[in-house]
N, C-alpha and C positions, 0 to 999 in steps of 0.2 A: 504494500500500500504506500510505501514511501514515508510513513510516519514513524519518527523515532520516539520511543517511549520506554519507560522503566517497567520491568516486570518485577513484582514484589514476590520474594520467596517465602516470606512469613506473612501471617495474617495481619493486615494493616489496620484493622478495625479500631483498636484502642488508640494507636498513635494518631490517626487522622479523624477520630470521632465519627466513624462511618456507621450508617444505619445497617440493620440486618438486611442481607440480600434477600429479595423476594423471588429471584429467578437466577438461573445460570445459563449462559455466562452473564457476568455483570461487568461493566466498564465504569470506573470512577475517574472523573476529571478533577485533578487536584492542582490548585494554583501554586505559584512559586512561594507562597507564604505557608503552604501546607493545609490550606482550607479546601474542603471538598466543595466543588462548584456544581457538579452534575453527576447523577447516577443514571447510566443508560442500561436498561434491562434487555437481555436477549442479544442475539448476534447483531453486530453493527457493520455497516459497509464503510469504506474509506470516505465516501461522499457524505455520509451521515455524520461521522466524527468530525470531518473538516468543517462542515456547516455549523455544527454545535460550537466548535472552537471559535469560528468567526463571530458567531452570535455572542458568545461570552466576551469576546474582545471588543464588541461594539462595531464590528465590520459587516454584519449581515443582518 
């Protein structure tokens, strides 16, 4: 997809105050301050993730 991202090897729920996952897979978008900005449930396409990132940055 051309998106660079970190894959967490340990459960990040406590560190990032994440809510319980309602579905698998789940994608969390966490900002540079460690705050969860978005929880995307189910399989995501590159276009969906890119659009969500643009929206969060105020570009979409």
